[in-house]
C-alpha positions in Angstrom: 168.3 -128.4 -170.8 167.9 -129.6 -167.2 169.2 -133.0 -166.4 167.2 -136.0 -165.3 166.0 -136.1 -161.6 169.2 -136.1 -159.5 170.1 -138.5 -156.7 169.1 -136.9 -153.4 172.8 -137.1 -152.2 173.8 -135.0 -155.2 171.3 -132.2 -154.7 172.8 -128.7 -154.3 171.9 -128.7 -150.6 174.2 -131.7 -150.0 177.2 -129.5 -150.0 179.9 -128.8 -147.4 177.7 -127.1 -144.8 176.9 -129.5 -141.9 173.6 -131.2 -142.7 171.6 -133.0 -140.0 169.1 -135.8 -140.8 166.0 -136.7 -138.8 167.3 -139.0 -136.1 165.7 -138.4 -132.7 167.1 -140.4 -129.7 163.8 -142.2 -129.4 161.6 -142.2 -132.5 158.1 -143.0 -131.1 156.4 -142.1 -134.4 158.4 -142.4 -137.7 159.0 -138.9 -139.1 157.7 -136.9 -136.2 158.8 -135.7 -132.7 157.5 -133.0 -130.3 159.7 -131.9 -127.4 160.3 -128.9 -125.1 162.6 -126.3 -126.6 164.6 -126.7 -123.4 165.2 -130.4 -124.2 166.5 -129.4 -127.6 169.0 -127.0 -125.9 170.1 -129.9 -123.6 170.8 -132.0 -126.7 172.9 -129.2 -128.3 175.0 -129.0 -125.1 176.1 -132.6 -125.4 179.9 -133.0 -124.9 181.8 -132.7 -128.1 179.2 -130.5 -129.9 179.4 -126.8 -130.7 176.0 -125.4 -129.6 176.3 -122.5 -132.0 177.4 -124.5 -135.0 175.8 -123.4 -138.3 173.9 -126.3 -139.9 171.1 -127.3 -142.2 168.4 -129.9 -141.5 166.7 -132.2 -143.9 163.4 -131.9 -142.1 161.0 -129.2 -140.8 161.3 -127.6 -137.4 158.5 -125.6 -135.9 159.0 -123.7 -132.6 156.5 -121.7 -130.6 158.4 -119.8 -127.8 156.3 -119.6 -124.6 158.8 -118.1 -122.1 162.2 -116.5 -121.8 164.2 -114.6 -124.5 167.0 -115.4 -127.0 168.0 -115.1 -130.6 168.0 -117.5 -133.6 169.6 -116.9 -137.0 168.2 -118.2 -140.3 170.0 -117.4 -143.6 171.7 -114.2 -142.4 168.8 -112.8 -140.5 168.9 -112.9 -136.6 165.4 -113.1 -135.1 164.7 -112.1 -131.5 162.9 -114.9 -129.6 160.4 -114.1 -126.9 156.9 -115.4 -125.8 154.8 -115.6 -128.9 157.7 -116.0 -131.4 156.9 -118.7 -134.0 159.9 -120.1 -136.0 159.5 -122.4 -139.0 162.8 -123.5 -140.4 162.5 -125.5 -143.6 164.8 -128.3 -145.1 167.9 -126.8 -146.6 167.8 -123.5 -144.8 171.0 -122.6 -142.9 170.5 -121.8 -139.2 172.3 -121.4 -135.9 171.4 -120.8 -132.3 173.0 -117.4 -131.9 171.9 -116.9 -128.3 169.3 -119.4 -127.0 169.2 -117.5 -123.8 166.4 -118.6 -121.5 163.9 -119.6 -124.1 161.5 -122.5 -123.7 158.4 -123.6 -125.6 157.2 -126.3 -127.9 159.5 -127.7 -130.6 158.2 -129.9 -133.5 160.4 -131.9 -135.8 158.8 -133.6 -138.8 159.9 -134.9 -142.2 158.3 -133.6 -145.4 156.6 -137.0 -145.9 154.8 -136.9 -142.5 151.8 -134.5 -143.1 148.8 -136.1 -144.8 149.2 -135.8 -148.6 145.4 -135.6 -149.0 145.3 -132.2 -147.3 146.3 -128.7 -148.3 149.1 -128.9 -145.6 151.1 -131.0 -148.1 151.4 -127.9 -150.3 152.6 -125.8 -147.4 155.3 -128.3 -146.5 156.7 -128.3 -150.0 156.7 -124.5 -150.2 160.3 -123.5 -149.4 159.6 -119.8 -149.4 157.4 -119.2 -146.3 158.6 -116.7 -143.6 161.0 -118.2 -141.0 159.7 -116.0 -138.1 156.5 -114.5 -137.0 155.9 -112.5 -133.8 152.4 -113.4 -132.5 152.6 -111.9 -129.0 149.6 -112.6 -127.0 147.3 -112.6 -130.0 144.3 -114.9 -130.6 146.4 -116.7 -133.2 149.0 -117.5 -130.4 146.2 -119.0 -128.2 144.9 -121.2 -131.1 148.3 -122.5 -132.0 149.2 -123.1 -128.3 146.0 -125.1 -127.8 146.7 -127.2 -131.0 150.3 -127.9 -130.0 149.1 -128.9 -126.5 146.8 -131.5 -128.2 149.7 -132.7 -130.3 151.8 -133.1 -127.2 149.1 -134.9 -125.4 148.7 -137.5 -128.2 152.4 -137.9 -128.6 152.9 -138.5 -124.9 150.3 -141.4 -124.7 151.7 -144.9 -124.0 153.7 -145.9 -127.1 151.3 -148.5 -128.3 148.4 -146.1 -128.0 149.8 -143.2 -130.0 148.0 -142.6 -133.3 150.2 -141.4 -136.1 147.1 -140.5 -138.1 145.8 -138.2 -135.3 149.2 -136.6 -135.1 149.2 -136.1 -138.9 145.8 -134.5 -138.9 146.6 -132.3 -135.9 149.8 -131.2 -137.6 147.9 -130.4 -140.8 145.6 -128.2 -138.7 148.6 -126.4 -137.2 150.1 -125.7 -140.6 146.8 -124.5 -142.0 146.3 -122.2 -139.1 149.8 -120.8 -139.7 148.9 -120.3 -143.4 146.1 -118.0 -142.2 148.5 -115.6 -140.6 149.3 -112.3 -142.4 152.5 -112.6 -144.5 155.1 -110.5 -142.7 157.0 -109.4 -145.9 155.2 -106.5 -147.3 154.9 -106.4 -151.1 155.2 -110.2 -151.5 152.5 -112.9 -151.6 153.8 -116.3 -152.6 150.2 -117.6 -153.0 149.6 -114.9 -155.7 151.7 -117.0 -158.1 149.4 -119.9 -157.7 150.4 -123.5 -158.8 152.7 -122.2 -161.5 154.9 -120.4 -159.0 154.8 -123.3 -156.5 155.9 -125.8 -159.1 158.6 -123.4 -160.4 160.0 -122.9 -156.9 160.2 -126.6 -156.3 162.0 -127.1 -159.6 164.4 -124.2 -158.9 165.3 -125.7 -155.6 166.4 -128.9 -157.3 168.3 -127.4 -160.2 169.5 -123.9 -159.4 173.1 -125.2 -159.6 172.6 -126.7 -163.0 171.0 -123.9 -165.0 170.1 -120.2 -164.6 168.1 -120.2 -167.9 164.4 -119.5 -167.5 163.8 -121.3 -170.7 165.1 -124.6 -169.2 162.6 -124.4 -166.3 159.8 -123.4 -168.6 160.5 -126.4 -170.9 160.7 -128.9 -168.0 157.4 -127.6 -166.4 155.5 -127.3 -169.7 155.0 -123.5 -169.4 156.3 -120.6 -171.4 158.8 -118.2 -170.0 156.1 -115.5 -170.1 153.9 -117.7 -167.9 156.7 -118.1 -165.4 157.5 -114.4 -165.4 153.8 -113.6 -164.8 153.7 -116.0 -161.8 157.0 -114.8 -160.3 156.0 -111.1 -160.7 152.6 -111.8 -159.0 154.3 -113.6 -156.1 157.5 -111.6 -155.6 157.3 -108.5 -157.7 160.3 -109.7 -159.7 160.6 -111.4 -163.1 161.6 -115.1 -163.3 165.3 -114.4 -164.1 165.7 -112.3 -161.0 164.1 -115.1 -158.9 166.5 -117.7 -160.4 169.6 -115.5 -159.9 168.5 -114.6 -156.3 168.3 -118.3 -155.4 171.9 -118.9 -156.7 173.2 -115.8 -155.0 171.7 -117.0 -151.7 173.5 -120.3 -151.9 176.7 -118.5 -152.8 176.4 -116.4 -149.7 175.8 -119.4 -147.6 178.9 -121.2 -148.9 181.1 -118.1 -148.7 180.1 -117.3 -145.1 179.9 -120.8 -143.6 182.6 -122.9 -145.4 186.3 -122.6 -146.2 185.9 -123.7 -149.8 187.9 -121.7 -152.3 185.9 -119.3 -154.3 186.7 -121.2 -157.5 185.3 -124.4 -155.9 182.1 -122.6 -154.9 181.8 -121.2 -158.4 182.0 -124.7 -160.0 179.5 -126.0 -157.4 177.0 -123.4 -158.5 177.5 -124.0 -162.3 180.1 -121.3 -163.1 183.0 -122.9 -165.1 185.0 -119.6 -164.8 185.5 -118.0 -161.3 185.7 -114.6 -163.0 182.1 -115.0 -164.2 181.0 -116.0 -160.8 182.7 -113.0 -159.3 180.9 -110.6 -161.6 177.6 -112.4 -160.9 178.0 -112.3 -157.2 179.2 -108.6 -157.1 176.2 -107.6 -159.2 173.8 -109.2 -156.7 175.5 -108.7 -153.4 177.1 -105.3 -154.1 180.5 -106.6 -152.9 183.0 -109.2 -154.2 182.9 -112.8 -152.9 186.2 -112.2 -150.9 184.8 -109.0 -149.3 181.6 -110.8 -148.4 183.4 -113.7 -146.9 185.7 -111.5 -144.9 182.8 -109.4 -143.5 180.9 -112.4 -142.3 184.0 -114.1 -140.8 184.7 -111.0 -138.8 181.2 -111.2 -137.3 181.6 -114.8 -136.1 
């Protein structure tokens, strides 16, 4: 059985990988900030900071690149950044600025609680599985998003006493809904196909993947049958529920092996494996290599 709701500080994502909370230098509107991408790069170059440091954030970042070129890595995928690149990094994802290069553009930071809960945008914010990168080029979608982001920036830059948090919330919701209209870049997958069942399951999996890998536990907590969860997962990802669960655990294992110095036995326990040998077999089955080999390969790339 799954345990009671955990304390946020004890969630799986609160592990040894550096985690940054929402703490802008000047918070004009609680839970929201919009800046130039170049300003973000200046913050990263602050003395004493490693600009390429791998980290997680506990908020959403949305970036539309308007000029220059560079690279950004999110969970083992390095994305080329150029005018028209749209990046959406969600809470808990692991990222690094591999090569910021000369990129500039608009950079939004917002907490999961900021978008209006009365709109469909609230669902999008709580979906962890959306694509991290889209290449829009000079498409009509780019023009629409650029205009909306310009309106957001204009409202945010008003005199502090005149800024409307509600207008910012509604404009942000419009931005998110416009992004949701874009074609999904991963062929063969459609997260929306799983409907509410899949969305609820993914949220629960994100909270408890380190506690249980049994589909029956998730079904019991959500009030569904395992068959219902399998149907939803197959519709959304093409894979049965057990594969989706194991894939989420394997992703976290990869993150911890690549980005921390924790012993394999410690990582195994963190992810719910009392015996390191069982973890080793699980990881090798999913990654095709042993934990040690995976770690060594990724360390050699850094």
